[in-house]
LOPA-561094 format. One record per residue (C-alpha): x, y, z. Coordinates in steps of 0.5 Angstrom, whole numbers. Example, Ala and Ser with C-alpha at 12.3 -4.5 7.8 and 13.67 -1.06 7.14 Angstrom:
BEGIN
+-------+-------+-------+
:    px :    py :    pz :
+-------+-------+-------+
:    25 :    -9 :    16 :
:    27 :    -2 :    14 :
+-------+-------+-------+
This chain:
BEGIN
+-------+-------+-------+
:    px :    py :    pz :
+-------+-------+-------+
:    47 :    43 :    43 :
:    46 :    42 :    35 :
:    41 :    47 :    33 :
:    35 :    43 :    29 :
:    33 :    46 :    22 :
:    26 :    44 :    19 :
:    20 :    47 :    16 :
:    13 :    47 :    18 :
:    12 :    44 :    11 :
:    17 :    38 :    13 :
:    13 :    37 :    20 :
:     6 :    38 :    16 :
:     8 :    32 :    11 :
:    11 :    28 :    17 :
:     4 :    28 :    21 :
:     0 :    27 :    15 :
:     4 :    21 :    13 :
:     3 :    18 :    20 :
:    -4 :    20 :    20 :
:    -6 :    16 :    14 :
:     0 :    11 :    14 :
:     1 :    12 :     7 :
:     5 :    17 :     2 :
:     0 :    17 :    -3 :
:    -6 :    18 :     2 :
:    -2 :    24 :     5 :
:     0 :    27 :    -2 :
:    -8 :    27 :    -4 :
:   -10 :    30 :     3 :
:    -4 :    35 :     2 :
:    -5 :    36 :    -5 :
:     2 :    35 :    -6 :
:     6 :    30 :   -10 :
:     9 :    24 :    -7 :
:    16 :    25 :    -9 :
:    15 :    32 :    -6 :
:    13 :    29 :     1 :
:    18 :    23 :     1 :
:    24 :    29 :     0 :
:    21 :    33 :     6 :
:    21 :    27 :    10 :
:    28 :    25 :     8 :
:    30 :    32 :     9 :
:    27 :    32 :    16 :
:    30 :    25 :    18 :
:    37 :    28 :    16 :
:    36 :    34 :    20 :
:    34 :    30 :    26 :
:    39 :    25 :    25 :
:    34 :    19 :    26 :
:    29 :    15 :    22 :
:    22 :    17 :    23 :
:    19 :    11 :    20 :
:    20 :     3 :    19 :
:    20 :     2 :    11 :
:    18 :    -5 :     9 :
:    16 :    -4 :     1 :
:    11 :     1 :     1 :
:     9 :    -1 :     8 :
:    10 :     5 :    13 :
:    11 :     4 :    21 :
:    13 :    10 :    26 :
:    19 :     8 :    30 :
:    19 :    10 :    37 :
:    22 :    17 :    36 :
:    17 :    18 :    30 :
:    11 :    16 :    35 :
:    14 :    21 :    40 :
:    15 :    26 :    35 :
:     8 :    25 :    32 :
:     5 :    26 :    39 :
:     8 :    32 :    40 :
:     6 :    35 :    33 :
:    -1 :    33 :    36 :
:    -1 :    36 :    42 :
:     2 :    43 :    39 :
:    -4 :    42 :    34 :
:    -9 :    42 :    39 :
:    -5 :    48 :    43 :
:    -6 :    52 :    36 :
:   -13 :    51 :    34 :
+-------+-------+-------+
């Protein structure tokens, strides 16, 4: 089994992008640069081996795998809070 390597920052970036539907809005919410969030998302997708978003121009939509990961991150957030 392949060991996954990802950071809290990557998961936070992914979840915020999914919540806001936009790299720009997620960057504002997190106080980070859009390029930083783009890189974090790219590294996470590389580590997982699949895309989390469908991209058409500036539009982002979760893939089936992205929806599953987003649900899991929301459940994990609830258990932490």
